N, C-alpha and C positions, 0 to 999 in steps of 0.2 A: 563679490560675485559668488553665487552658489549654484551647484549642479546637483539635481536630485534625479536619481534613477530608480524607477519602480519596475520590479519584474514579477512575474507570476510564481517564481519559485527558483530554487537552485538545482543544479544538477546532481547534487548529492554525491556520495562516495560508495563505490562498491555496487553489487547487484540488488536492486529493489527487492528481489526475492529472497534476499538474505535478511531483510528488515525484520526485526522482532515483530511477531504477530500482534502482541499487545499494543505496541506502538501505532500499527496500522488501524486497528479496532478503536483506539483513542482518537486517530484522526477522523475517523469515519463519524463517531459520535460528536465530535467537535465541529463537524461540518466543513472540514478541509480536505476530504477526500471522499468522493462518492462510493457507495458500495460496488458499483460496476468498476471503478477505477481500482478499488482494493483488490478485486479479483483479477483483472486483466494486467495491471501494473505492479501489484505486490504479491499475487498468488495467494490471497487470503480470501476464502468463501465464508460468507456469513450466512446464518440462518435467516429465516424470515423476519424475525423481529430485530435484527442487527445486534443483538446483545450476546449472541452465542457464535462461537466459531464452529463450523463444520469441520472438525479436525481432519477426519479421514480425506474429505475432498481437497483440503488445503494441502495435505501431505502429498496426494497424488499429483495435484497441479504443480506443486513447486519441485517435485522430483522429476516430472517431465520437462521442466524448462531449464535450459542450459545456463550455467552461472556465467554472468558476464554478457549475455546477449540482450 
């Protein structure tokens, strides 16, 4: 007998806003995370072309978010 469980993802460890920006950008490029989720869930703001991070906006967004919330 075999039990297979598939889930959409794990809960992770720590605050998503502490995830390295480069990892979030890679996930967007790989199609694992939308640009909207990158901003709302990880606090990473991308430019129009998805290739560049808006560093100033990312810092503001991450600074304004409480760690662990």
